Each structure stands twice: as structure tokens, then as C-alpha cells.
N, C-alpha and C positions, 0 to 999 in steps of 0.2 A: 804481626810478625812480620818482620821482614828475615829473608832466608839470606846470610851471606854464603853464596859454593864457597867462596875462598877459606870458605872457616878452618883452622886449626885447632877447634875446641873440637873434642868429642860429641859436643852435644848437636851441632852443625853437619857431621860429616853426611853424603850422601849414604845412599844404599849402597853398601859393597857385599857380594856373595866371595868366596874365596875355600880355599882346602888350605889348611893350617895343622900340620904336624898331620894324626889322625882325625881330623874333624871336619864335619861341612859347616864354617862357620856364616851367618847368615845376620850380616848389623844393620843398623840405622840410628842416626842418631834423635834424639828426641823433639830435639828442634826441627830438625830437616819431615818428621813423622809427621807432627800436628800440623806442619806448616801445609805441607802432600795434603792433610786431610780437610784444613781450611780450604784449599784453592779446588779441592775439586772437584768435579760436576755434582755427585752424589749429594756436598754440605751447598749445593749452589741451583736449587732449582728453580726455574722462571718462576716469573711472579706478574700473572698478570696485570692483575691490579696496575703494578705500576712500569711494565713492559718494559722487564728487565731482570737481571736475577737478582736473588739475592741468598746473602749466604745465610744457616739457620742456625749454624754451631760458629762460639769460638772458646780454642781452648785455654783453659784459665789454669791449669797444672801439668803442662806435657809431662813431668814423670807421672801421675794417677794416669792420667791418658793413656799412654805408654803402657800401663801394668795392663789397663787394660785389655786394650789390644793385647795385648802378648796370652789375657786371660784366653781372648775368645778366636785365637786361632788355633787353643789347646780343645776349643766346646767339641764334646764327642758324641756324633751319631749312632743309633742303635750297632752300624754293625763297627765303630771302633775309629772311624775314619777322619778325622779333621777338613777346615779348609786347607792348611799348613801339610795333612796324607794329599791331597790331591796335587797341592800342587809341584810337590816331590815325586812325585807316582808322576805326573807330566811331565818333568824333566827329566827324568830318568827312560821315557821312551824317548824322548829326544837326545840323550846320552848314546843311546841303544844304535836307535836310526842313523843316528851320526862319527859312527863305530868305536866309541870314545869307551876303550877297556873294559871290551865284552870280544865273547865268541861264542860260538852257536854248539850251544850244549845236546841238547835235546833225550836226555837220561827222566826216566819214571821218578816223579818228585816220594819218595816214602818219608814217611811218618819220625822213622831214624834221621833222613835229611834233615830232616826240619827240626828237630828236638834232638840231639846228638846228648848219646850218655856220657856226665863229668865225674862218674865215679874210674 
């Protein structure tokens, strides 16, 4: 599969991250996702027998593969965290360190702050 980096179709679009109205939106075209996986280092280990790199897996159903990746991003560990929440946590720290829409607070966190009453 070759990737057309100038693709006008959603399947070939690159990874994008942005804010749309009230949502943080992360998108990647299924063709791009499959291509990136296929050429990635984890999928091309060095093979001593041929003295070269060998691709282990080829994506044959990019939509099914993308669904599998999405499911994998949601797998929870014992504490409820996921690979995706880890990435978001790190990005939040970067936003704070870059002074992006935050200010110091210092209040003691109370149960009422975490779980406001709705009645």
C-alpha cells in the first residue's frame, strides 16, 4: 500500500489534533494508520538470516485494523487508565508548562469539588 500524502480522501489524511467547538478531536485516516503501522520499526524487525529488515504483518482490512487500534486504545488497566489517557495526561502537563489557558489555584480538593451536586 502506498500513501498519497496529498490525498483529498478522508482515508488518506494524516494525523491531526485540534479543537472543534467543545471537543478535542484526534483524527487519522485509515490508510494513513495502516501505512504507518506497516512501515513502523515495531513491524520491521531485523532478520539476521537475510541481513535485512523484514515486515512481519501486512494490513489487509484497514477498517477492521483501525477498529482494533481504537479498541486497543481503550483497554483499561487496573487503575482505569489506558494508553490514550497516559498520552492525554502528558499533553496536559505540557499545556500547563506552556502556560496554555491555566492559572495557579492552590485550593484544597474536596469531594464536593470532584462530585458537585446536581439537584
